[in-house]
VEXSESE-799509 format. One record per atom (N, C-alpha, C): x, y, z; residue in one letter. Coordinates in steps of 0.2 Angstrom, whole numbers, padded with zeros to 4 digits, always signed. Example, Ala and Ser with C-alpha at 12.3 -4.5 7.8 and 13.67 -1.06 7.14 Angstrom:
+0066-0028+0039a/+0062-0022+0039a/+0066-0016+0039a/+0064-0011+0035s/+0068-0005+0036s/+0064+0000+0039s/
! end
This chain:
+0466+0473+0481n/+0473+0474+0481n/+0477+0472+0475n/+0473+0470+0470n/+0477+0467+0464n/+0476+0473+0459n/+0482+0476+0457m/+0482+0481+0452m/+0480+0479+0445m/+0481+0473+0443e/+0479+0471+0437e/+0471+0471+0436e/+0468+0469+0442a/+0461+0468+0442a/+0458+0475+0442a/+0461+0480+0446v/+0459+0487+0446v/+0459+0490+0438v/+0465+0488+0435l/+0466+0491+0428l/+0460+0488+0424l/+0459+0481+0424a/+0454+0478+0420a/+0447+0481+0421a/+0446+0482+0428a/+0439+0485+0430a/+0438+0492+0427a/+0444+0496+0427a/+0443+0503+0424a/+0443+0503+0417a/+0446+0499+0413i/+0446+0498+0406i/+0439+0496+0404i/+0436+0492+0409g/+0429+0489+0407g/+0423+0494+0410g/+0425+0500+0411c/+0420+0505+0413c/+0417+0504+0419c/+0420+0501+0424m/+0417+0499+0430m/+0418+0505+0436m/+0421+0510+0434g/+0422+0516+0439g/+0429+0519+0438g/+0430+0523+0443l/+0437+0527+0443l/+0442+0522+0446l/+0448+0523+0444a/+0454+0519+0447a/+0460+0524+0448a/+0463+0523+0454w/+0469+0526+0455w/+0475+0521+0456w/+0479+0521+0451m/+0484+0515+0451m/+0491+0518+0449m/+0496+0514+0450p/+0503+0516+0448p/+0503+0519+0440p/+0506+0524+0439d/+0506+0527+0432d/+0509+0522+0427d/+0514+0518+0429f/+0517+0514+0424f/+0512+0508+0422f/+0507+0507+0426l/+0502+0502+0425l/+0497+0504+0420l/+0496+0511+0421a/+0490+0514+0417a/+0493+0517+0410a/+0500+0517+0409a/+0503+0521+0404a/+0500+0518+0397a/+0500+0512+0396d/+0498+0509+0389d/+0491+0511+0388d/+0487+0510+0393a/+0480+0511+0392a/+0478+0518+0391a/+0482+0523+0394l/+0481+0530+0393l/+0483+0532+0386l/+0489+0529+0384a/+0492+0531+0377a/+0487+0529+0372a/+0484+0523+0372d/+0480+0521+0367d/+0473+0522+0367d/+0471+0526+0373g/+0464+0529+0373g/+0459+0524+0377g/+0461+0518+0379r/+0457+0514+0383r/+0455+0517+0390r/+0460+0521+0393l/+0458+0525+0399l/+0459+0532+0397l/+0456+0536+0402q/+0457+0544+0401q/+0458+0546+0408q/+0462+0551+0409q/+0464+0554+0416q/+0458+0559+0417q/+0455+0559+0422v/+0449+0563+0424v/+0450+0568+0430v/+0455+0566+0434l/+0456+0570+0440l/+0464+0572+0440l/+0466+0576+0435p/+0473+0578+0435p/+0476+0581+0441p/+0472+0584+0445a/+0474+0588+0451a/+0477+0583+0457a/+0474+0576+0456l/+0477+0572+0461l/+0484+0570+0460l/+0487+0569+0466p/+0494+0567+0465p/+0495+0560+0461p/+0501+0560+0457t/+0502+0553+0454t/+0504+0548+0459t/+0503+0542+0457h/+0505+0536+0461h/+0510+0532+0457h/+0517+0533+0458p/+0522+0529+0454p/+0522+0522+0456p/+0519+0520+0462g/+0520+0513+0464g/+0526+0512+0469g/+0526+0506+0472q/+0531+0505+0477q/+0532+0497+0477q/+0538+0495+0476f/+0540+0488+0476f/+0546+0487+0481f/+0546+0481+0484s/+0551+0479+0488s/+0554+0472+0486s/+0560+0471+0486l/+0563+0465+0485l/+0567+0463+0491l/+0566+0457+0493l/+0569+0455+0499l/+0573+0448+0498l/+0578+0448+0501w/+0582+0441+0501w/+0585+0440+0508w/+0588+0434+0510p/+0590+0433+0516p/+0596+0438+0518p/+0595+0440+0525g/+0601+0444+0527g/+0607+0441+0527g/+0613+0445+0527g/+0619+0443+0528g/+0622+0440+0521g/+0618+0440+0516r/+0620+0438+0509r/+0620+0444+0504r/+0625+0443+0500h/+0624+0448+0494h/+0620+0445+0489h/+0616+0449+0485p/+0612+0446+0480p/+0616+0441+0475p/+0613+0436+0473s/+0616+0432+0468s/+0616+0435+0462s/+0620+0433+0457a/+0621+0436+0450a/+0614+0436+0447a/+0610+0431+0448r/+0603+0430+0445r/+0599+0436+0448r/+0599+0436+0455l/+0595+0441+0458l/+0597+0448+0456l/+0604+0449+0455r/+0606+0456+0453r/+0604+0458+0446r/+0603+0453+0442v/+0601+0454+0435v/+0593+0456+0435v/+0590+0452+0440f/+0583+0454+0440f/+0582+0461+0443f/+0585+0463+0448i/+0585+0469+0451i/+0586+0475+0446i/+0592+0474+0442d/+0593+0479+0437d/+0588+0479+0432d/+0585+0474+0430y/+0579+0474+0425y/+0573+0477+0428y/+0572+0476+0434a/+0566+0479+0437a/+0567+0486+0438a/+0572+0489+0440v/+0574+0496+0440v/+0573+0499+0433v/+0576+0496+0428a/+0576+0499+0421a/+0569+0499+0418a/+0565+0494+0419h/+0559+0493+0416h/+0552+0494+0419h/+0552+0493+0426l/+0546+0494+0430l/+0545+0501+0431l/+0550+0505+0431f/+0549+0512+0433f/+0550+0517+0427f/+0549+0515+0421q/+0549+0519+0415q/+0544+0524+0416q/+0546+0531+0414g/+0542+0536+0415g/+0542+0539+0422g/+0545+0536+0426a/+0545+0539+0433a/+0550+0546+0432a/+0549+0551+0437p/+0553+0557+0436p/+0560+0556+0437p/+0562+0551+0441e/+0569+0550+0442e/+0570+0543+0440e/+0575+0542+0435k/+0577+0535+0433k/+0583+0533+0436k/+0584+0526+0436g/+0590+0524+0439g/+0588+0521+0446g/+0593+0521+0450t/+0592+0518+0457t/+0592+0524+0462t/+0591+0530+0460a/+0591+0536+0465a/+0586+0535+0471a/+0580+0532+0469g/+0575+0531+0474g/+0575+0525+0478g/+0579+0520+0476i/+0580+0514+0479i/+0583+0514+0486i/+0580+0511+0491k/+0582+0511+0498k/+0584+0504+0499k/+0589+0503+0503s/+0592+0496+0504s/+0593+0496+0512s/+0591+0491+0515f/+0593+0490+0522f/+0593+0482+0524f/+0596+0480+0529q/+0597+0473+0531q/+0593+0472+0537q/+0588+0468+0537a/+0584+0466+0543a/+0589+0463+0548a/+0587+0465+0555q/+0591+0462+0560q/+0588+0456+0563q/
! end
C-alpha cells in the first residue's frame, strides 16, 4: 500500500506497477520508467483531508489544501478544485 515503495520497485526492475500518474511522471519523463500497457485506464490518485467537524479550516490548513490542489494534481485532466468533494461527518 506504499506508493513510494511501488515506484522504487518498478524503477528497480522488479515488475509492473500501476500507480498514480503524478507519482510516475518524473520517472516516465526521464526514462527510468516506460509505459507498457497504455490501454489500461490511468490512475490519477485519490486523497482525503479530514479535520474536526463543525470547524472551518484554519488559515494554515487552508494554505495546505490550496498547495495540495495546485501541486499534487499537476497533469490531471481537470485542474483546480472541480474534482474536490467536501462533506461534514455527522
